[in-house]
C-alpha positions in Angstrom: 164.5 22.9 41.9 165.1 23.7 38.0 165.3 20.6 34.9 169.3 20.2 34.1 170.1 22.7 31.9 169.7 22.4 28.1 172.8 21.9 26.7 174.1 22.6 22.5 173.8 19.0 20.7 176.8 18.0 20.1 177.6 16.4 16.3 177.9 12.8 17.9 178.4 11.7 13.6 180.7 8.8 15.8 178.1 7.4 17.9 175.0 7.6 15.1 174.4 5.0 12.4 171.5 5.9 9.6 170.0 2.5 8.6 167.6 2.7 5.3 165.7 -0.2 3.7 165.2 0.3 -0.2 164.8 -1.7 -3.3 164.9 1.9 -5.5 167.9 4.1 -6.6 168.5 6.7 -3.6 168.3 9.9 -5.1 166.0 10.9 -1.9 169.7 11.5 0.5 170.1 14.3 -2.0 167.3 16.2 0.1 169.7 15.0 3.0 172.7 15.7 2.1 173.1 18.8 4.6 172.4 16.6 7.3 173.6 12.9 6.9 176.7 13.4 5.3 178.2 13.8 8.6 177.2 10.1 9.6 177.7 6.7 7.9 175.1 5.3 6.3 173.9 1.4 6.7 171.7 0.5 3.2 170.1 -2.6 3.2 168.4 -3.1 -0.1 165.4 -5.8 -0.4 164.5 -7.8 -3.2 166.1 -8.9 -6.1 170.1 -8.8 -5.1 171.2 -8.9 -8.5 169.6 -5.1 -9.4 171.7 -2.2 -8.6 171.0 0.6 -6.2 172.8 3.0 -7.2 173.7 6.4 -4.0 174.1 9.4 -4.9 178.0 10.3 -3.9 179.9 11.8 -1.2 177.5 9.9 1.1 179.8 7.7 3.7 177.5 3.7 3.8 177.7 0.1 2.9 175.4 -1.0 1.4 174.2 -4.8 1.8 171.8 -7.0 0.0 170.2 -9.8 0.5 173.4 -12.4 -0.8 175.1 -10.6 1.7 173.0 -11.0 5.1 173.0 -15.2 3.9 176.8 -14.8 4.0 177.4 -12.9 6.9 174.4 -14.7 9.2 174.6 -17.6 7.4 171.4 -19.8 9.2 170.7 -17.3 11.3 169.7 -15.0 7.8 166.3 -17.1 8.4 165.1 -14.3 10.5 165.9 -11.6 8.3 162.5 -10.5 6.6 162.5 -11.2 2.9 160.5 -8.2 0.7 159.7 -6.2 3.8 161.1 -3.0 5.4 161.9 -5.6 8.1 165.0 -6.3 6.4 166.5 -2.6 8.1 166.6 -5.0 11.2 170.0 -6.4 9.6 171.6 -2.9 10.1 170.4 -2.5 13.9 172.4 -5.5 14.0 175.7 -5.2 12.8 175.9 -1.7 13.4 178.2 -1.1 16.1 177.3 2.7 16.9 174.7 4.0 20.3 172.5 5.3 18.0 170.6 4.1 15.3 168.4 6.7 13.5 165.8 4.8 11.1 164.5 6.6 7.5 162.5 4.8 4.6 163.6 6.3 1.4 160.2 8.1 0.1 161.0 10.6 3.2 162.1 14.0 2.7 163.4 17.0 5.0 160.3 19.0 6.4 160.3 22.5 7.5 158.6 24.0 10.6 156.2 26.4 10.7 158.8 29.5 10.0 160.3 28.1 6.8 163.6 26.4 8.6 164.9 22.9 7.1 164.1 20.4 10.5 167.4 18.8 11.2 165.7 15.1 11.9 168.8 13.9 13.3 169.0 16.6 15.8 166.6 16.2 17.1 166.0 12.1 17.9 169.5 13.0 19.1 168.4 15.6 21.5 165.6 13.3 22.9 167.2 10.7 23.5 170.2 11.6 25.2 167.9 13.4 27.6 165.5 11.7 29.9 161.7 10.5 29.9 159.4 10.5 32.5 157.3 8.1 32.0 156.4 7.2 35.6 153.7 10.2 36.3 152.9 13.1 33.0 154.1 16.6 33.1 151.2 18.0 31.5 153.9 20.9 30.0 155.1 17.2 28.3 159.0 16.5 27.7 160.2 19.0 30.3 163.7 19.2 29.4 163.4 20.9 26.3 163.9 24.9 26.6 161.3 26.6 27.8 160.0 24.1 29.6 160.3 22.7 33.3 158.3 20.3 35.9 155.0 21.8 36.8 154.0 22.3 40.5 152.7 18.9 41.4 155.4 16.9 39.9 156.6 15.0 42.8 160.8 16.0 43.6 161.6 12.5 43.8 161.0 11.6 40.0 162.5 15.0 38.2 165.4 13.0 37.1 164.1 11.1 34.8 164.7 7.3 33.6 167.1 6.7 30.6 165.9 7.5 27.5 165.5 4.4 24.9 163.4 5.1 22.0 162.7 8.3 20.2 159.3 7.8 17.9 159.1 11.0 14.8 156.0 12.3 13.4 155.2 12.6 9.7 153.6 15.7 7.5 151.8 15.3 3.8 150.9 11.3 4.2 149.5 10.2 6.9 151.0 6.9 8.8 147.6 5.2 7.9 146.2 1.4 7.6 144.3 0.3 4.3 140.5 0.9 5.6 141.6 4.6 6.5 143.3 5.1 3.3 140.3 4.1 1.7 138.1 6.0 3.3 139.9 9.5 3.7 142.0 8.8 0.5 143.0 13.0 0.2 143.6 13.5 3.7 147.3 15.2 4.4 149.0 16.3 7.8 149.4 19.6 7.7 149.8 20.3 11.9 152.7 20.7 13.2 152.8 20.6 16.9 156.0 21.9 19.1 155.9 18.7 21.0 157.7 16.0 22.7 156.0 13.7 25.3 157.0 10.7 27.1 154.5 7.7 26.6 153.3 6.6 29.9 154.6 3.2 31.5 151.6 0.4 30.7 150.9 2.2 27.7 151.3 0.6 24.1 151.5 2.6 20.9 151.6 2.1 17.4 155.0 2.6 15.9 156.1 4.2 12.5 159.7 3.0 11.4 159.9 5.3 8.9 161.1 8.1 11.5 162.9 6.5 14.3 165.5 7.0 17.1 166.5 4.3 19.0 169.7 3.7 22.0 171.0 0.7 20.5 172.9 0.2 23.5 169.9 -0.1 25.6 167.0 -1.4 23.7 168.8 -2.3 20.6 168.0 -6.3 21.1 164.7 -5.8 21.3 164.2 -3.7 18.3 163.3 -6.7 16.2 160.9 -5.6 13.5 159.9 -9.8 13.5 159.6 -12.3 10.5 157.4 -10.5 8.1 157.0 -10.2 4.2 157.4 -13.1 1.8 156.1 -15.8 2.8 154.2 -14.7 5.5 150.5 -13.9 6.4 151.7 -11.3 8.4 152.6 -8.0 6.3 153.4 -4.2 7.2 153.1 -4.9 11.0 156.7 -5.5 11.1 157.1 -1.6 12.9 153.8 -2.2 15.2 155.6 -5.6 16.3 158.8 -4.3 17.5 156.6 -1.6 19.1 154.8 -3.4 21.1 157.2 -5.9 22.1 160.2 -3.6 22.3 157.4 -0.7 24.9 157.0 -3.8 27.3 160.7 -4.0 26.9 161.7 -0.7 27.5 158.7 -0.1 30.6 160.5 -3.6 32.3 163.8 -2.5 32.4 162.1 1.5 33.4 163.7 3.1 30.3 161.6 6.0 28.3 160.0 5.8 25.3 159.0 9.8 23.5 157.3 10.6 21.2 156.4 13.6 18.8 159.3 15.3 17.5 161.4 15.8 14.8 158.8 15.7 11.3 159.8 14.7 8.0 157.9 15.3 5.1 156.3 11.9 3.7 155.9 11.8 0.3 154.4 8.7 -1.2 150.9 6.8 0.1 151.7 3.3 -1.2 148.7 1.4 -2.6 145.8 1.2 0.0 144.0 -2.0 -2.2 147.7 -3.7 -2.0 147.6 -2.5 1.4 144.7 -4.2 3.2 145.7 -7.3 1.2 149.1 -6.9 3.0 147.4 -6.3 6.3 144.3 -8.9 6.1 145.6 -11.1 8.6 146.9 -8.3 11.1 143.5 -6.3 11.1 142.2 -9.4 13.0 144.8 -9.4 14.9 146.0 -6.6 16.6 142.6 -7.0 18.4 144.7 -10.2 19.7 147.7 -9.2 20.0 147.6 -5.7 21.6 145.7 -7.3 24.7 147.9 -9.9 25.3 150.9 -7.3 25.1 148.8 -5.2 27.6 149.0 -7.7 30.2 152.7 -9.7 30.0 154.6 -9.3 32.5 158.0 -10.0 32.3 160.0 -11.9 35.9 162.3 -10.0 37.6 164.7 -11.7 36.8 164.6 -10.3 32.9 167.9 -7.7 33.9 168.7 -7.0 30.3 167.1 -6.5 27.0 167.8 -9.8 25.4 166.8 -12.0 28.4 163.1 -9.8 28.7 162.9 -10.8 24.7 163.6 -14.3 25.2 161.0 -14.8 27.6 158.7 -12.5 25.5 159.7 -15.3 22.8 158.5 -18.1 25.3 155.2 -16.0 25.5 154.8 -15.6 22.5 154.4 -18.7 21.4 152.5 -20.4 24.5 149.7 -18.1 24.3 149.6 -16.5 20.7 150.1 -19.9 18.6 146.0 -21.0 19.5 145.3 -17.5 16.8 147.6 -18.6 14.0 150.8 -21.1 13.5 152.8 -18.4 12.5 153.3 -17.3 15.8 155.3 -20.7 16.6 157.9 -19.0 13.6 158.1 -15.8 14.4 158.8 -16.7 18.5 161.6 -18.9 16.6 162.7 -15.5 14.6 163.3 -14.4 18.0 165.2 -16.4 19.5 167.5 -16.6 16.7 167.4 -12.9 15.9 168.6 -13.0 19.5 171.4 -15.7 19.6 172.9 -13.5 15.8 172.3 -10.4 18.0 174.6 -11.9 21.3 177.3 -13.1 18.5 177.7 -9.5 16.3 177.1 -8.1 20.1 179.2 -9.8 22.6 179.5 -7.8 25.8 181.8 -5.5 26.8 184.0 -6.9 29.5 183.9 -5.1 33.4 185.9 -2.1 33.6 
């Protein structure tokens, strides 16, 4: 029994939004012009709203700054981080598309070993429109890719897989390291191109990087909240980590898949490790308690939507993590506010 035939990738320009958080002029888009021009861009300007952000001509985009966020969300704007790339989740909230691709403004088009430029959006969407296999690992990795299949011994009852909610891409050049690793390996570069996509097994957490990430907004968008971080908060540079842990718990509970691997982008800018160390200081300690907590969470079977799962997680965060720091009470409250905003901007579709 063969896996489903690999279908040609459809250019789903009306089903994808590209969300970009930024504090600078977006000249990096010139690198992406052949790949991003068919799509709509949602640009979320962080920091000073009076600063002018220039976008190269020829792109279809909407640009929002902090004043816009406050105007559109009103009191609920409190859940959107300030001076942190977590501001990108405002774009997730207001999008009306099925798929989101989010990328940082210091990331450029990478090339595969043959020298061909990589269309990151196409590869991400291909990951998302093919199933995942979180319940039984296939040693040929993604069996739905061309030239692969399920290996001998793989249960036939599991070969249809489950819907894929998240596609986590990787990076060449500057690795996504924490500050201590940056300090001891300042010249290290990521040069290995591994032509593989794998499903992260159920029950396994992973360090999600937000600089090259796509997800099915209809399946998991409500749980793709990058937290309350940045200005005024003691927790910084963990926005994508937090979103990764929380969304993976929700995916596991709902029977959804998460893939990692291809596509690659070229990450060009290494942030200052000393500045990062100040930002990460609490997180480096807190993660040693947070990860076991998320690994042990069991959501009730009554939670059947991403919103219900997320509200339950907010309650558990407040009950179990407040002893670490009062910040986690504020985080839990922000998670609830996020879901309230999500429901306001994304009302349930009427039954057919």
